[in-house]
N, C-alpha and C positions, 0 to 999 in steps of 0.2 A: 704620242703623248709627251707633253713637255714636263719640266721638273716640278711645276707648281700643281700639276694634277697627278693623282695616283689612283690606282684601282684598289678597292678593298671589297672582296666578296663579289666582284663583278660590277660594283657601282663606282661611278666616277665621282670624285670629290674635287670641287673647284677650289681655287685659291681663297683663303679665309679673308674676312673683312678687315682683319687687323693689318694685313700687308698693304692695303690701300692707304694712300696718304690722305690726311685730312684735307678737305677742300677739293679733292679730285672727283671727277665724275666716275661712276661705276662703269665697268666695261660693258659694252653692248647698249649703252644709253644713247639714243639718237635724238637729235634736235636740241634746241636750247632749253635750259632750265627756266621755269617761270621765275619772275623776279621775286615773288613772295616766298619761294622756297629757298632756304639757305643751304649752304653746302653740307651742313650737319644738322640732323633733326633730333639729336640726342636731347632728352628732357622735354620734348614737345608734348608727350602724353601727360607728363606731370603738370605742365603749365595749363594744358587744356582741361585736365581734371580739376585743377584749382579754380579755373574760370567757371566751370560747370557748377562746382560747389558754391561759389560766391553768387552766381546768378540764381541758383535754387534757393539759397538763404534769403536773398533780397526779395524774391517772389513770395516766400513764406511770410516774411515780416510784413510785406504790403498786404497780403491776404488777412493776416491776423489783425492788422491795424484797421482795415476796412470792416472786418467783422465786429471789432470792438466799437467802431463808430455807429454801426447799424444797431447794436445792442443799446448804446447810449441814446440813440434817436428814439428807439422804442420805449425806453424808460422815461424819456422826457415827454413823449406823447401820452403815455399812461398817466404820468403825474399831472400833466396839463388837463387831461380829460376829467380825472377825479377831482382836481382842484376846482375846475369850473362847475362841475355838478354840485359839489359841496357848497360852493359860494352861491349858486343859484337857489339851492335849498335854504341856505341861511337868509338870503334876501327875501324869499317867499315867507319865511317864518318871522321876519322882522329883526334878524340879527345883523351883524357886521360881516358882509360877504368877503371883503378883502382880507380880514384877519383870519377867517376860516380857511380861505384859499392858501394863505401863507403857512398855516399850521399843517394842512394836508400836504402841501408841497414839501415842507421840511420833513414830514414823516416818510417821504419817498426819496430822501437825500437829494432834494432839488431846492432851488431858490425861486421865489416869486419875483419875476422881473417887472411885470406890469399887471394892473388890475383895473378894468374899466366897467362901469355900470351904464347901461344905455341900450343901444341896439335899436331894432325896428319897433319893439313894443315898449321900450324904456325899462324893461325888466330883465333884459339879458345881461349876463356877466361874461366878459371876455378876459381871459388871463393869459399871460405869457410866462412860461416856466423854463428855467435854465438848469441844465445838468452838466456837472464837470465831466469831461470826457476822459480825464486821467492820462492824457498824453501831453508831453511838453509842447509848448509854442502854439497850442490850439485853444481858442476861446471856448466858453461854455456853449453847449448845444441848446438852442432855444426852440421851443415848440409852443404853439398857441392853441387855445380851444375856447369855444363859446357855448354857453348853456343858458337856457331860460324856459319859461313856460310855453307850451303849445296849446292854443285854444282850438277846441273842436267845435264845429258848427253843426 
């Protein structure tokens, strides 16, 4: 037994890690070190933990953003459907369909982008409604809908 090893209760204790010089290979390590592994790995767990937290945060932000866009799309589609149905009803009753569509869209926190009367029968109303997505650098989300009478034969 050499001086760096001692016995305590029958167990052998090897030389502590403090006595190895920084940058030296540990005893008993065979073969070259991979280039990606540095001589000292101190703090690597902290860096990897931070990277994991950052990646998880970015994924959560993306998931929340996509969910928010899907909700905005659903709101725009509902506002467009209701606006087109209200406009078609107003046209059938002899009112001003585009004004009614704008009022209904405004009631759903949306804006009427376009309103056209025509279609196959000449009595269809097509509306395009935009909803603010509430995210910076993104335009309004626009959905369209068409409504009109259906003739039964």
